[in-house]
PARO-383277 format. One record per residue (C-alpha): residue number from 1; x, y, z; residue in three letters. Coordinates in steps of 0.001 Angstrom, whole numbers. Layout:
N
pos, px, py, pz, code
NUM, X, Y, Z, ala
...
This chain:
616
pos, px, py, pz, code
1, -74058, 62202, 74671, thr
2, -72468, 59808, 72713, lys
3, -72633, 56630, 75157, asp
4, -75555, 57895, 77485, tyr
5, -78858, 58856, 77494, ile
6, -79412, 61372, 80178, cys
7, -82650, 62611, 81722, trp
8, -83914, 65173, 84561, his
9, -87244, 66330, 85140, asn
10, -87013, 69284, 87014, arg
11, -90915, 69494, 87781, thr
12, -91122, 65772, 89135, lys
13, -87544, 65620, 90138, glu
14, -86584, 62347, 88697, lys
15, -83337, 61836, 86912, gln
16, -82673, 58463, 84703, val
17, -78905, 57852, 82931, val
18, -79316, 54818, 79890, leu
19, -76092, 53463, 78507, pro
20, -77260, 53526, 74329, ile
21, -74892, 50154, 74626, arg
22, -77618, 48605, 77094, asp
23, -80646, 49095, 74410, ile
24, -81855, 45854, 73517, ala
25, -84660, 47369, 71457, asp
26, -85837, 51333, 70277, met
27, -89180, 52237, 68087, his
28, -91150, 55444, 67810, thr
29, -94708, 55542, 69705, asp
30, -97290, 58170, 68532, asn
31, -100367, 56516, 70218, glu
32, -99636, 54913, 73734, thr
33, -97879, 57673, 74707, tyr
34, -97798, 60487, 72014, ser
35, -95548, 61121, 70827, pro
36, -92318, 58881, 71949, ser
37, -89225, 56564, 71539, ile
38, -90025, 53451, 73475, ile
39, -86828, 51818, 74682, thr
40, -85754, 48582, 76288, gln
41, -82803, 47394, 78374, thr
42, -80778, 44335, 77844, lys
43, -79935, 44207, 81765, ser
44, -82834, 44910, 83577, thr
45, -85068, 44351, 80953, asn
46, -86964, 47851, 81678, lys
47, -88929, 49857, 79498, lys
48, -88712, 53836, 78964, phe
49, -90784, 56286, 77573, ala
50, -89075, 58793, 76366, trp
51, -91898, 61478, 75995, val
52, -91479, 64878, 73737, phe
53, -93812, 67879, 72922, ala
54, -93819, 67471, 69265, asn
55, -92900, 64895, 66551, ser
56, -90771, 67156, 64949, ala
57, -88428, 67358, 68068, ala
58, -88974, 63384, 68689, leu
59, -87499, 62864, 65167, gln
60, -84465, 65341, 65883, asp
61, -83971, 62997, 68540, val
62, -84857, 59798, 67200, leu
63, -81927, 60528, 63998, asn
64, -79075, 60704, 65921, val
65, -80018, 58566, 68519, leu
66, -80573, 55759, 65712, gln
67, -77275, 56011, 64424, val
68, -75286, 56235, 68120, gln
69, -77509, 52769, 68532, trp
70, -76316, 51588, 65607, lys
71, -72666, 52468, 66405, leu
72, -72841, 50798, 70202, ala
73, -74439, 47440, 68444, ser
74, -71158, 47057, 66500, tyr
75, -69474, 46724, 70340, ala
76, -68451, 43254, 71649, lys
77, -71307, 41275, 73030, glu
78, -72069, 41270, 76430, asn
79, -70800, 44936, 77114, ser
80, -73332, 45490, 79678, thr
81, -71891, 45264, 82898, leu
82, -72547, 41566, 84652, ser
83, -73491, 42696, 87871, ile
84, -76424, 41080, 89836, asn
85, -77791, 43649, 91156, leu
86, -80548, 41875, 93011, lys
87, -78074, 39811, 95008, ala
88, -79195, 38899, 98555, asn
89, -75945, 37819, 99664, thr
90, -73186, 39233, 101940, val
91, -69905, 38402, 101295, glu
92, -67960, 36725, 104201, asp
93, -65524, 39579, 105194, arg
94, -68442, 42002, 105599, val
95, -70026, 39498, 107774, lys
96, -66432, 39365, 109452, gln
97, -66237, 43507, 109978, leu
98, -69356, 43125, 111840, gln
99, -68071, 40550, 114318, lys
100, -64795, 43030, 114919, ile
101, -66594, 46207, 114943, glu
102, -69168, 47445, 117233, glu
103, -72816, 47900, 115566, phe
104, -75960, 48390, 117291, ser
105, -77701, 45459, 118047, ser
106, -80489, 45867, 115666, asp
107, -78377, 45965, 112886, tyr
108, -79408, 42543, 110986, glu
109, -83310, 43596, 111464, ile
110, -82622, 47006, 110125, asn
111, -80451, 44944, 107269, gln
112, -83595, 43099, 106448, gln
113, -86341, 45895, 106914, asn
114, -83554, 48242, 104439, ser
115, -83127, 45577, 102036, leu
116, -87206, 44980, 101587, ala
117, -87357, 48552, 100482, glu
118, -84917, 48295, 98004, trp
119, -86259, 45413, 96375, ile
120, -89475, 47556, 96305, lys
121, -87863, 50661, 94948, tyr
122, -85799, 48110, 92284, ile
123, -89229, 46467, 90911, glu
124, -90976, 50250, 90248, lys
125, -87587, 52481, 89205, tyr
126, -85226, 49869, 87692, gly
127, -81364, 49197, 89175, cys
128, -78034, 49279, 88375, gly
129, -76813, 51942, 85940, glu
130, -80425, 52938, 84749, thr
131, -82255, 53025, 88253, ile
132, -84231, 56148, 88441, val
133, -82874, 58363, 90483, asn
134, -85798, 60268, 92856, thr
135, -86283, 61851, 96112, lys
136, -87221, 58517, 97618, glu
137, -83804, 56747, 96218, leu
138, -82312, 59648, 97985, asp
139, -83838, 58766, 101178, lys
140, -82987, 55124, 100739, leu
141, -79258, 55494, 100685, ile
142, -79668, 58340, 103722, thr
143, -80871, 55668, 105728, thr
144, -78102, 53116, 104438, gly
145, -77848, 51207, 101351, ile
146, -78023, 47464, 102419, pro
147, -74811, 45451, 102675, asp
148, -75762, 42962, 99857, ser
149, -76314, 46207, 97352, leu
150, -73691, 48246, 98978, arg
151, -70929, 47306, 96413, gly
152, -72709, 47677, 93455, thr
153, -74260, 50994, 94202, tyr
154, -71606, 52726, 95580, trp
155, -69592, 51781, 91846, gln
156, -72927, 53455, 90478, ile
157, -73127, 56688, 92320, cys
158, -69999, 57341, 92507, ser
159, -69455, 57087, 88644, gly
160, -67352, 54569, 88579, ala
161, -69461, 51987, 87019, ile
162, -68526, 54167, 83447, leu
163, -64435, 54689, 84242, leu
164, -64643, 50474, 84253, lys
165, -67010, 50168, 81478, his
166, -64286, 52338, 79001, gln
167, -61908, 50055, 80523, his
168, -63657, 46185, 80148, leu
169, -61885, 44887, 77074, phe
170, -58550, 46558, 77526, asp
171, -57247, 44747, 80721, asn
172, -56409, 48468, 81610, tyr
173, -56320, 47319, 85259, tyr
174, -54407, 43907, 84880, lys
175, -51560, 45165, 82902, ser
176, -51316, 48404, 85779, leu
177, -51016, 45583, 87977, val
178, -48137, 43482, 86402, lys
179, -46147, 46780, 85274, glu
180, -46666, 47664, 89159, ala
181, -45022, 44368, 90010, ser
182, -41633, 44883, 88344, thr
183, -41657, 48480, 90097, ile
184, -39253, 48814, 93362, asp
185, -39455, 52587, 94392, asn
186, -39700, 54806, 97763, gln
187, -43615, 54577, 96830, val
188, -43759, 51017, 96490, ser
189, -42276, 51140, 99714, glu
190, -44620, 53213, 101749, glu
191, -47181, 51525, 100363, ile
192, -45642, 47965, 101600, glu
193, -45275, 49773, 105185, arg
194, -48494, 50180, 105581, asp
195, -50481, 47191, 104139, leu
196, -50692, 45652, 107551, tyr
197, -52103, 49012, 109049, arg
198, -55122, 48783, 107140, ser
199, -57726, 47125, 109543, phe
200, -55011, 44981, 111599, pro
201, -58105, 42904, 113327, asn
202, -59713, 42035, 110453, his
203, -58844, 38023, 109218, pro
204, -58795, 39334, 105328, tyr
205, -56112, 41944, 105721, phe
206, -53803, 39182, 107994, gln
207, -54143, 36532, 104971, ser
208, -52265, 36514, 101481, asp
209, -54888, 37209, 99611, glu
210, -56048, 40151, 101303, gly
211, -52755, 41945, 101499, ile
212, -52470, 41127, 97597, ser
213, -55542, 42641, 96633, ala
214, -54587, 46240, 98648, leu
215, -51135, 45636, 97509, arg
216, -52597, 45719, 93749, asn
217, -55119, 48176, 93411, val
218, -52437, 50912, 95917, leu
219, -49444, 49930, 93454, lys
220, -51386, 49798, 90169, ala
221, -53121, 53205, 91137, tyr
222, -49789, 54846, 92041, ser
223, -48312, 53497, 88254, leu
224, -51801, 55261, 87208, arg
225, -51156, 58955, 88639, asn
226, -47895, 59332, 89266, ala
227, -48788, 62988, 90893, asp
228, -50506, 61654, 93951, ile
229, -48475, 58180, 93927, gly
230, -49518, 57046, 97402, tyr
231, -51036, 59160, 100579, cys
232, -51555, 57243, 103406, gln
233, -55183, 56860, 104154, ser
234, -55498, 55722, 100942, met
235, -55465, 52244, 102104, asn
236, -57740, 52986, 104860, ile
237, -60146, 53559, 102126, ile
238, -59139, 51018, 99621, cys
239, -59409, 48120, 102620, ala
240, -62940, 49439, 103070, ile
241, -63659, 49126, 99375, leu
242, -62476, 45930, 99440, leu
243, -64568, 44077, 101465, leu
244, -67469, 44774, 99607, tyr
245, -66236, 44346, 96177, met
246, -63410, 42938, 94030, asp
247, -59884, 44192, 93287, glu
248, -60722, 45987, 90037, glu
249, -63677, 47624, 90857, ser
250, -61990, 48745, 93919, ser
251, -59260, 50356, 91589, phe
252, -62086, 52274, 89705, phe
253, -63665, 53858, 92981, val
254, -60343, 54479, 93963, leu
255, -59427, 55954, 90647, cys
256, -62970, 58107, 91097, thr
257, -62463, 59692, 94503, ile
258, -58874, 60876, 94394, cys
259, -59567, 62423, 90599, glu
260, -63420, 63384, 90430, ile
261, -65449, 63473, 93761, leu
262, -62375, 65357, 96160, ile
263, -59574, 65843, 93443, pro
264, -56202, 67213, 94859, his
265, -56910, 65825, 98194, tyr
266, -53751, 62700, 98169, tyr
267, -51438, 65146, 95807, asn
268, -47931, 66176, 96930, arg
269, -49257, 69402, 97389, ala
270, -52674, 68144, 99047, met
271, -54200, 71877, 97869, ile
272, -57273, 70238, 97383, gly
273, -57276, 69326, 100995, ser
274, -56270, 72644, 102017, ile
275, -58526, 74124, 100393, val
276, -61312, 72469, 101818, asp
277, -59787, 73212, 105095, gln
278, -60132, 76630, 104707, ser
279, -63776, 76574, 103129, leu
280, -64319, 74195, 106543, phe
281, -63212, 76628, 108928, glu
282, -65205, 79568, 107610, glu
283, -68144, 77166, 108007, leu
284, -67354, 76673, 111793, val
285, -67067, 80334, 111970, thr
286, -71128, 80451, 110502, gln
287, -72298, 78107, 111678, glu
288, -70796, 77235, 115305, leu
289, -69420, 80453, 116119, pro
290, -69081, 79105, 120191, lys
291, -66942, 75924, 119257, val
292, -65298, 78670, 116481, his
293, -64358, 81195, 119410, asp
294, -63683, 78465, 122102, his
295, -60704, 77013, 119431, phe
296, -59467, 80759, 118752, val
297, -58723, 81377, 121993, lys
298, -57569, 78139, 123035, leu
299, -55267, 79006, 119566, asn
300, -56592, 75122, 118616, val
301, -55571, 74785, 114622, pro
302, -58911, 73093, 113015, val
303, -56818, 71278, 110455, val
304, -55212, 69647, 113073, ala
305, -58531, 67947, 113739, ile
306, -60769, 67455, 110557, thr
307, -57722, 67376, 108188, met
308, -57764, 63298, 108997, pro
309, -61083, 63243, 109078, trp
310, -61657, 64324, 105462, leu
311, -58655, 62233, 104077, leu
312, -59376, 58630, 105358, thr
313, -63258, 60314, 105194, leu
314, -63924, 59592, 108861, phe
315, -63063, 55808, 108456, val
316, -61552, 54896, 112112, gly
317, -62683, 58073, 113120, tyr
318, -66638, 57511, 113878, val
319, -67989, 53889, 114564, pro
320, -68352, 51639, 111676, met
321, -71814, 51313, 110896, glu
322, -71636, 55504, 111089, ala
323, -68322, 55559, 108600, ser
324, -70168, 53053, 105915, leu
325, -73381, 55300, 105755, arg
326, -71271, 58216, 105130, ile
327, -69722, 56570, 102540, leu
328, -73122, 55796, 100812, asp
329, -73931, 59179, 101052, cys
330, -70968, 60748, 99999, phe
331, -70531, 58587, 96573, phe
332, -74448, 59882, 96275, tyr
333, -74371, 63388, 97455, ser
334, -70011, 64515, 97011, gly
335, -68034, 66396, 99320, val
336, -70996, 68464, 101006, lys
337, -71304, 65357, 102588, val
338, -68231, 65569, 104387, leu
339, -68879, 69236, 105865, phe
340, -72094, 67997, 106856, gln
341, -71655, 65387, 109141, val
342, -67779, 66998, 110542, ala
343, -70350, 69764, 111822, leu
344, -72593, 67346, 113116, ala
345, -69503, 65789, 115019, ile
346, -68721, 69140, 116059, leu
347, -72522, 70270, 117191, lys
348, -72726, 66968, 118858, leu
349, -69578, 67729, 120680, lys
350, -70035, 70930, 121258, gln
351, -70322, 70386, 125231, ala
352, -67830, 68879, 125723, glu
353, -65158, 71455, 123636, ile
354, -66688, 74283, 125329, leu
355, -66036, 72838, 129009, ala
356, -62529, 72051, 128003, glu
357, -59801, 74992, 128813, gln
358, -56642, 72894, 127473, asp
359, -56287, 73074, 123886, gly
360, -54267, 69818, 123626, tyr
361, -56955, 67927, 125248, lys
362, -59252, 69502, 122626, val
363, -57460, 67906, 120039, val
364, -56600, 64711, 121647, gln
365, -61068, 64683, 122571, leu
366, -61744, 64938, 118304, leu
367, -58748, 62954, 116948, lys
368, -59878, 59830, 119086, glu
369, -62377, 57410, 117472, gln
370, -65104, 59431, 118345, ile
371, -68490, 57938, 119675, ile
372, -71539, 59962, 119249, val
373, -75222, 58493, 120683, gln
374, -77620, 60351, 118799, thr
375, -77926, 59303, 114904, asn
376, -74883, 61340, 113546, leu
377, -76348, 61594, 109776, leu
378, -79682, 63197, 111218, lys
379, -77629, 65718, 112692, val
380, -76061, 66235, 109779, ala
381, -78826, 66514, 107418, tyr
382, -81329, 68288, 109362, glu
383, -79137, 70362, 111336, asp
384, -77319, 71704, 108086, phe
385, -79072, 70855, 104741, met
386, -78559, 74597, 104159, leu
387, -75163, 73050, 103228, ile
388, -75300, 72599, 99667, gln
389, -72776, 72587, 96721, met
390, -74223, 75642, 95262, lys
391, -72942, 77301, 98629, arg
392, -69338, 75409, 98839, ile
393, -68723, 76347, 95266, asn
394, -69522, 80240, 95836, lys
395, -66672, 80179, 98423, val
396, -64350, 77707, 97353, lys
397, -63329, 80006, 94655, tyr
398, -61801, 82772, 97045, thr
399, -60068, 79843, 99703, his
400, -58423, 78034, 96545, lys
401, -56475, 81297, 95214, tyr
402, -55532, 82098, 98531, lys
403, -54448, 78218, 98944, ala
404, -52579, 78392, 95923, ile
405, -50555, 81614, 96699, ile
406, -49368, 80163, 100325, asp
407, -48126, 76724, 99284, ile
408, -46257, 79220, 96565, glu
409, -45155, 81160, 99303, his
410, -44232, 78414, 101325, asn
411, -42473, 76664, 98734, ala
412, -40589, 79971, 97551, ile
413, -39667, 80174, 101644, lys
414, -38330, 77033, 101761, thr
415, -36406, 77103, 98371, lys
416, -34569, 80303, 100248, ile
417, -33939, 77624, 103329, asn
418, -32671, 75292, 100880, glu
419, -30280, 77967, 98720, leu
420, -28987, 79032, 102133, ala
421, -27336, 75973, 103281, his
422, -26090, 74871, 100075, ser
423, -24531, 78231, 98809, ser
424, -22693, 81237, 100028, lys
425, -25326, 83519, 99037, phe
426, -27094, 85348, 102426, thr
427, -30390, 84827, 102564, glu
428, -31381, 89201, 102126, pro
429, -29147, 88511, 98900, leu
430, -31229, 85321, 98208, leu
431, -34803, 87108, 98628, lys
432, -33649, 89868, 96749, tyr
433, -33089, 87633, 93804, ile
434, -36361, 85033, 94290, val
435, -38102, 88558, 94685, asp
436, -36836, 89783, 91242, tyr
437, -37738, 86168, 89647, phe
438, -41101, 86899, 90621, leu
439, -41660, 90141, 89363, thr
440, -41097, 88220, 85907, met
441, -44484, 86896, 87061, glu
442, -43429, 83502, 86608, asn
443, -43443, 80938, 89387, tyr
444, -41371, 78434, 87737, ser
445, -38613, 80297, 88652, leu
446, -36767, 80433, 85697, ser
447, -35341, 84014, 83545, ile
448, -34525, 84829, 80201, asn
449, -31393, 86245, 78457, gln
450, -32601, 89605, 78779, glu
451, -33815, 89470, 82461, gln
452, -30816, 88047, 83234, phe
453, -28659, 90635, 82159, ser
454, -31010, 93158, 84361, thr
455, -30407, 91127, 87047, leu
456, -26764, 91124, 86538, leu
457, -26479, 94967, 86180, ser
458, -28418, 95222, 90001, gln
459, -25921, 93017, 91059, leu
460, -22844, 93596, 89829, ile
461, -23210, 97116, 88157, pro
462, -19469, 97295, 86435, trp
463, -19501, 94328, 84189, trp
464, -20542, 95855, 80923, ser
465, -17599, 98062, 81241, ser
466, -15690, 94995, 81487, ile
467, -16819, 93320, 78237, asp
468, -20211, 94513, 76969, pro
469, -21020, 90970, 75597, lys
470, -19948, 89554, 79507, ile
471, -23398, 88603, 80282, asp
472, -24599, 87158, 76776, gln
473, -21224, 84695, 78275, lys
474, -22396, 83991, 81626, leu
475, -25894, 83220, 80288, phe
476, -24586, 80622, 78114, gly
477, -22122, 79406, 81076, his
478, -24971, 78911, 83833, ile
479, -27790, 77604, 81606, ser
480, -27486, 73658, 81552, lys
481, -31316, 72882, 80888, val
482, -32434, 74675, 78686, ser
483, -30273, 77517, 76529, lys
484, -33182, 79922, 76425, asp
485, -33785, 80632, 80346, ser
486, -31931, 80565, 83693, ile
487, -33430, 78486, 86726, thr
488, -33208, 79871, 90372, leu
489, -31003, 76733, 91185, asn
490, -28709, 77337, 88008, glu
491, -28461, 80808, 88558, leu
492, -27739, 80617, 92369, val
493, -24939, 77875, 91475, ser
494, -22979, 79426, 89103, gly
495, -22961, 82682, 90598, leu
496, -21959, 80755, 93952, ser
497, -18805, 80387, 92761, thr
498, -17836, 84230, 91113, leu
499, -19105, 85626, 93599, phe
500, -17956, 84378, 96787, phe
501, -15099, 81481, 95481, gly
502, -11463, 81686, 96017, ser
503, -9500, 83254, 93396, pro
504, -8548, 80496, 91046, ser
505, -11937, 79109, 91575, glu
506, -13176, 82487, 90362, arg
507, -10391, 82380, 87055, phe
508, -12175, 79369, 86560, lys
509, -15357, 80194, 85711, val
510, -13845, 83750, 83964, cys
511, -12084, 81286, 82124, phe
512, -14788, 78574, 81243, glu
513, -17056, 81420, 80136, ile
514, -14380, 82640, 77441, tyr
515, -13927, 79046, 76134, asp
516, -16614, 78683, 74272, thr
517, -15814, 75721, 72771, asp
518, -14780, 74155, 76115, lys
519, -11253, 72662, 74915, asp
520, -9858, 74388, 77854, gln
521, -7536, 76900, 75931, met
522, -8370, 80442, 75317, ile
523, -6240, 83819, 72890, ser
524, -4467, 85863, 74667, ser
525, -7215, 88600, 74227, gln
526, -9712, 86490, 75328, glu
527, -7413, 85435, 78593, leu
528, -6894, 89894, 79322, leu
529, -10973, 89841, 79126, asn
530, -10645, 86940, 81872, ala
531, -8626, 88473, 84142, leu
532, -10806, 91700, 83599, arg
533, -13256, 90137, 84785, phe
534, -12021, 88547, 87387, leu
535, -9758, 91730, 88606, gln
536, -13246, 93116, 88512, ser
537, -14432, 91591, 91703, phe
538, -11502, 92620, 93877, tyr
539, -10153, 96431, 95058, gln
540, -8642, 98223, 92442, asp
541, -4706, 97566, 92365, pro
542, -1721, 99735, 94484, ala
543, -395, 102152, 91987, pro
544, 2716, 101170, 90711, leu
545, 6309, 101925, 92214, pro
546, 7895, 103789, 89502, asn
547, 4641, 105544, 87881, val
548, 2678, 108510, 90070, glu
549, -263, 110141, 89708, asn
550, -1080, 107453, 86807, glu
551, -4565, 107125, 85423, asp
552, -6548, 104308, 87788, pro
553, -8162, 102698, 84683, lys
554, -4895, 102497, 82695, thr
555, -2648, 101451, 85362, lys
556, -4832, 98619, 85591, leu
557, -5378, 97868, 81876, glu
558, -1321, 98067, 81970, asn
559, -992, 95572, 84805, leu
560, -3239, 93213, 82609, leu
561, -1804, 93669, 79636, val
562, 1720, 93196, 81600, cys
563, 771, 89924, 83095, phe
564, -1079, 88418, 79929, val
565, 2688, 89100, 78636, gly
566, 4594, 87405, 81220, met
567, 2838, 84494, 81075, val
568, 3009, 84356, 77101, arg
569, 6772, 84634, 77644, asp
570, 6999, 81894, 80227, lys
571, 4788, 79495, 78766, leu
572, 6965, 80438, 75115, asn
573, 3729, 81392, 73372, lys
574, 3467, 83397, 69860, lys
575, 1214, 86139, 69281, glu
576, -1435, 84332, 68336, gly
577, -1161, 81096, 70508, asp
578, -3641, 79892, 72486, leu
579, -3087, 79174, 76207, phe
580, -4010, 76156, 78388, glu
581, -6127, 76006, 81287, tyr
582, -4214, 74226, 83259, asp
583, -268, 75711, 82697, lys
584, -2204, 79644, 82986, val
585, -3468, 78936, 86280, thr
586, -266, 77805, 87539, thr
587, 1641, 80977, 86282, glu
588, -1103, 82880, 87826, leu
589, -1859, 81531, 91314, phe
590, 1706, 80468, 92187, gln
591, 3092, 83913, 91849, lys
592, 2652, 86170, 94995, pro
593, 3017, 88807, 92898, leu
594, -563, 88663, 91096, phe
595, -2306, 88292, 94985, glu
596, -581, 91091, 95503, glu
597, -1095, 93792, 92928, ser
598, -4649, 93026, 92577, phe
599, -5246, 92812, 96469, gln
600, -7195, 90118, 96131, ile
601, -7542, 89262, 100251, thr
602, -9963, 92407, 99910, ala
603, -12678, 91357, 97502, pro
604, -15569, 94124, 97027, lys
605, -18579, 91859, 95510, pro
606, -20518, 91285, 99063, ile
607, -19831, 94917, 100988, ala
608, -21045, 96612, 96841, val
609, -23410, 93662, 96689, leu
610, -24749, 94599, 99966, thr
611, -24688, 98020, 99400, ala
612, -27009, 97845, 96467, asn
613, -29474, 95667, 98314, leu
614, -29283, 98491, 101069, asp
615, -30088, 101134, 98721, gln
616, -32406, 99366, 96971, lys
């Protein structure tokens, strides 16, 4: 790539990633390694020989690489991250963790032995970003990264080191911290509430320094990623990171966790977590059928047990020593480790689970900190070694699609319930309208002018006989956000008054439909159309006393014209004058003749709408 040389030898199962910015020297060698490019790193002074099948292939790569190397040389000096990769010191806050948490009695001896093995490996294969990845490294990480190297290699294995380097000179993190300190919102309040709940027994997180660091990282991330903001359990993960690295490094590792390693776990929909929960349940069915059947028998939802495990990466649910080793493996191997560990816990607890006949007690058994005497990682890796990313990805798409559909349907159901409480629409009618929106294959729940007209014809089929353009006028009246579409909320709000309001409330809507310039005045013809539309929501008026066998349409039209004329005379209006809303309303609704003539105590929309709905 433009920034890295990434090499993988499938035969020898070795991988190496070399940042081009870290190359101190580069030249060809056609004698010693025949033919090859020799590179030497700045950070570790280690040489790599990139051997090619022939000189032509070498020259093609060399031409590109020299250009990239030249560009990298123009970058600021000391652009290589300054990390003491062979450090043999452990932070005081890590030592304090070992005092307050229960570690094995031989932990210190194991640490010394592990560090010795790591130093041997580093001397042979390099360190930092340029460390050669082999099966031997895989074994070292599975056994556990020494505390003195843990923070560094969490950054390297997770890939956070790349993100950190991209922002090495732009003060990205500091600028986020500064901006976030001026923001006071709901997310900030949630973060503040959880600060002192993060390892309350650890002195560092009862000090101003520790709390400030935790606050800075969480608030900076909430500003970087507004879709997530903040989610409970992020504070636990962040606190662990801060024990092993500085604020800025913790921030970039948190970014990598939330956006790359387990994306969509912590956003509002939590789609990533929901998908993985469904996937895990399928794995339990396949790998531990007895446990699965017992859960079904006791009506125990797997998600209630495992959701907290995955969100916290098991921190707080297994002993701290095991948690740290799980994180070592997670940063190195990815999400498959979480599934392997979860299955291992259920297997190690299988006898206790099957012996319990109370579903509630089963949940409690697995919600409290799980003390597992056997080597948890050994069981996870050996018994569930077939749980690999290829297998996970194979079934993940199906679960993701199903989870998205379920979330959308639940969101729609919630929306219907909200609208049913905030409007006069019945739940069946709302469901009918929402279903219509969804038939447009538009999950944003909005419809255009043509779709609105079709829906209006289904709800109030008589509208076109009143005014062929009433649908366009009503669409323009209802749409607030966009001129080209109406949202579900806008539709329900706009039609609620028209369908279920009082006569005066309905008339106001009818008046506003024709008052296109919003000056509270309309012409006599527009007033006549508004009254026609208003009357259409009620039963047909009774026959006039002095006219017999009159055609209903003619009778209605005569009555409406009579009303308009009466209002014009009362207001001393001339032909062509405009009618003011307030004055027209006073004349119409303070006269009992209007209500009696139009029989407005017997509205027809609900009956008609219900009949239409039942028929459909």
